[in-house]
Structures are given as C-alpha cells and as structure tokens.
C-alpha positions as CSV (number, residue, x, y, z in Angstrom):
1,X,19.9,-7.7,-5.2
2,X,16.4,-9.2,-4.8
3,X,13.3,-7.5,-5.7
4,X,12.0,-6.7,-2.4
5,X,15.5,-5.3,-1.4
6,X,15.5,-3.1,-4.3
7,X,12.0,-1.9,-3.6
8,X,12.7,-1.2,0.0
9,X,15.8,0.8,-1.1
10,X,14.1,2.8,-3.6
11,X,11.3,3.7,-1.2
12,X,14.0,4.6,1.6
13,X,15.6,7.1,-0.8
14,X,12.2,8.4,-2.0
15,X,11.3,8.9,1.7
16,X,14.5,10.5,2.5
17,X,13.8,12.8,-0.1
18,X,10.5,13.8,1.4
19,X,8.4,12.2,-1.5
20,X,4.7,11.3,-0.8
21,X,3.3,8.0,-1.1
22,X,1.5,8.6,-4.2
23,X,4.8,9.6,-5.9
24,X,6.6,6.6,-4.6
25,X,3.8,4.4,-6.0
26,X,4.3,6.0,-9.5
27,X,8.0,5.2,-9.1
28,X,7.1,1.6,-8.1
29,X,4.9,1.1,-11.1
30,X,7.4,2.3,-13.6
31,X,10.4,0.8,-12.3
32,X,9.1,-2.6,-11.4
33,X,6.2,-3.0,-13.6
34,X,3.7,-3.1,-10.6
35,X,0.0,-2.7,-11.3
36,X,-1.3,0.3,-9.3
37,X,-2.9,-1.8,-6.4
38,X,0.4,-3.5,-6.0
39,X,2.5,-0.4,-6.7
40,X,0.8,1.5,-3.7
41,X,1.4,-1.6,-1.4
42,X,5.0,-1.4,-2.5
43,X,5.0,2.2,-1.7
44,X,4.0,1.8,1.8
45,X,6.2,-1.3,2.3
46,X,3.5,-3.5,3.5
47,X,3.0,-7.3,3.0
48,X,-0.3,-8.8,1.9
49,X,-1.0,-9.9,5.4
50,X,-0.4,-6.4,6.6
51,X,-2.6,-4.9,3.8
52,X,-5.3,-7.5,4.8
53,X,-5.2,-6.6,8.3
54,X,-5.3,-2.6,7.6
55,X,-8.2,-3.3,5.2
56,X,-10.2,-5.1,7.8
57,X,-9.6,-2.5,10.6
58,X,-10.2,0.6,8.2
59,X,-13.6,-1.3,7.0
60,X,-15.4,-2.4,9.8
61,X,-18.0,-5.3,8.9
62,X,-15.8,-6.2,5.9
63,X,-13.2,-9.0,5.7
64,X,-10.5,-9.8,3.2
65,X,-7.6,-12.3,3.3
66,X,-4.1,-12.0,2.1
67,X,-5.2,-14.3,-0.7
68,X,-8.2,-12.1,-1.8
69,X,-5.5,-9.3,-1.7
70,X,-3.2,-11.2,-4.1
71,X,-6.0,-12.1,-6.6
72,X,-7.3,-8.4,-6.8
73,X,-3.6,-7.1,-7.1
74,X,-3.2,-9.3,-10.0
75,X,-6.6,-8.7,-11.9
76,X,-7.3,-8.8,-14.8
77,X,-4.8,-11.7,-15.0
78,X,-6.6,-13.4,-12.3
79,X,-10.5,-14.0,-12.2
80,X,-10.9,-12.1,-9.0
81,X,-12.0,-8.8,-10.3
82,X,-11.9,-5.9,-7.5
83,X,-15.4,-4.6,-6.8
84,X,-15.8,-0.9,-6.5
85,X,-16.6,-1.3,-2.8
86,X,-13.4,-3.3,-2.6
87,X,-11.4,-0.4,-4.4
88,X,-13.0,2.2,-2.1
89,X,-11.9,0.2,1.0
90,X,-8.5,-0.1,-0.3
91,X,-8.2,3.5,-0.8
92,X,-9.3,3.9,2.8
93,X,-6.9,1.4,3.8
94,X,-3.8,3.0,2.0
95,X,-4.9,6.6,2.9
96,X,-2.3,9.1,1.8
97,X,-4.7,10.8,-0.6
98,X,-5.4,7.5,-2.4
99,X,-8.7,7.2,-4.2
100,X,-10.4,4.2,-6.0
101,X,-9.3,5.6,-9.4
102,X,-5.8,5.8,-8.4
103,X,-5.7,2.0,-7.9
104,X,-6.7,1.3,-11.7
105,X,-5.1,1.4,-14.9
106,X,-5.9,1.2,-18.5
107,X,-5.8,-2.6,-18.6
108,X,-8.3,-2.7,-15.4
109,X,-10.6,0.0,-17.1
110,X,-10.8,-2.0,-20.4
111,X,-11.5,-5.2,-18.5
112,X,-14.3,-3.6,-16.1
113,X,-17.9,-3.7,-16.8
114,X,-19.1,-0.5,-18.4
115,X,-21.3,0.6,-15.6
116,X,-18.4,0.3,-12.8
117,X,-16.0,2.2,-15.3
118,X,-18.4,4.9,-15.5
119,X,-18.9,5.3,-11.7
120,X,-15.2,4.8,-11.2
121,X,-14.4,7.7,-13.9
122,X,-17.5,10.2,-13.2
123,X,-18.4,9.7,-9.5
124,X,-16.5,11.4,-6.7
125,X,-16.0,7.9,-5.0
126,X,-14.0,9.8,-2.4
127,X,-13.5,7.3,0.5
128,X,-15.6,7.9,3.6
129,X,-13.6,8.6,6.6
130,X,-14.5,6.4,9.8
131,X,-15.2,8.4,13.0
132,X,-11.6,8.0,14.2
133,X,-8.7,9.4,12.2
134,X,-7.8,7.2,9.6
135,X,-3.9,7.2,10.6
136,X,-5.3,5.6,13.8
137,X,-7.1,2.8,12.2
138,X,-4.7,1.7,9.6
139,X,-2.0,1.4,12.1
140,X,0.0,-2.0,11.5
141,X,-0.5,-4.5,14.4
142,X,3.0,-5.5,14.2
143,X,5.0,-2.3,13.0
144,X,6.1,1.3,13.7
145,X,4.0,4.2,12.7
146,X,4.9,4.9,9.2
147,X,7.7,7.7,8.5
148,X,5.0,9.5,6.1
149,X,2.4,10.0,9.2
150,X,1.7,13.3,10.1
151,X,2.4,12.7,13.5
152,X,6.2,11.8,12.8
153,X,8.4,15.0,12.6
154,X,10.7,15.7,9.6
155,X,13.7,15.1,11.7
156,X,12.2,11.4,12.8
157,X,11.4,10.8,9.1
158,X,15.1,11.5,8.0
159,X,16.6,9.5,10.8
160,X,14.3,6.5,9.8
161,X,15.2,6.9,6.2
162,X,18.7,7.0,7.0
163,X,18.5,4.3,9.3
164,X,16.8,2.0,6.5
165,X,19.6,3.1,4.2
166,X,22.1,2.0,6.5
167,X,20.7,-1.4,7.1
168,X,20.0,-1.9,3.4
169,X,23.6,-0.9,2.4
170,X,24.9,-3.4,5.1
171,X,22.5,-6.0,3.6
172,X,20.4,-6.3,6.9
173,X,16.5,-6.9,6.2
174,X,14.4,-3.8,6.7
175,X,12.1,-5.8,9.1
176,X,8.8,-4.4,7.2
177,X,7.7,-8.2,6.7
178,X,8.7,-9.2,10.1
179,X,6.0,-10.5,12.5
180,X,6.6,-9.3,16.0
181,X,4.8,-12.2,17.4
182,X,6.4,-15.1,15.5
183,X,9.5,-13.5,14.4
184,X,9.0,-14.8,10.9
185,X,9.7,-13.2,7.8
186,X,6.6,-12.8,5.4
187,X,7.9,-12.8,1.8
188,X,5.1,-11.5,-0.6
C-alpha cells in the first residue's frame, strides 16, 4: 500500500469515528513521522497545490506557491524558515482550531530565532478571522466541502467516510488530489 493510500485510509477511518482534524493530525505525525505543518495537511487530505490556493484565499494580499509550502513543511531541514506571519496564515487556512503553535514542534522551536520562539509561546497568536466565515474562504477550488465542515450533517460525514472506505478497499483513488479542470492526479 502506498503512503498516500495508507494516509487516506487512516483519515477515512478516523473521520468515520468522528475524530476532529487536530486528532487526525496528531495521528498522522505519530504514524507517518510527519512534521506538524505536513501532518495538518495530511489530516485534511490536501495537496500542496490545494493548500497554496486555500492559503492565498484566506490571506488576502499574500501569496504562496506549492513550492513554498513544501519548503516550509520541511524546515528546518530546508533553508526556508516559515515566518510567524506565514504560520498565522497557515493556521487560518487550516481552520479547525489550528493555531500557529500547533504547527511547530521541538525541532522547529530549537531552530527558530529566540524572539520568534518567545512570541509564538507567549503571545495569543490567534489567527484573525476574515469578514466572511473561514469555511467559506478555505473551500477548495476543485473539491467538495470537507466532511468536518459544520455545515455537513453527521449522516453525510458517515456516508462520505464509508464511501471513501469502500473506494480504498477496492483500490480506487480517493480523488482528493485530482484536479477537476484537468483530470490529472497531483501527487505531493
């Protein structure tokens, strides 16, 4: 079983059990050794391209690319240190109770400049909510409303999770990385 397929299966089972995104992110970090920023993306089933779109939509006036997302996910192994502003914007894009401090771990804190670490650990750093509800801003450009959305009923969540589980059991792709415009699969 490929890594993505296994992650999709774990996410599907946890959604079926009613686990919140934050709990799924913790499981992704533990089970797959993912850094916190990557674990949250895995927990939501987003590609780097989808995350870049959501980041840009939920942070008007700012722009990140999928390449920047990748660099920041891999820091401190990469040279692209995510700024506090980026972490706040990322938390806004992820929603679901995510905050900048939840996107860092000990390795990040050790490599961070002291001032940034102090601000991250002592300041509230609660992402500001744009004028529109955040779920409206972070909806994918090419995917259905996430099953953890408050506007999706418990029955619909269970049905979608069972549908995912059936497709994964049958070996079919989940479609979370598919682009509706091009029909191509994005593997990140």
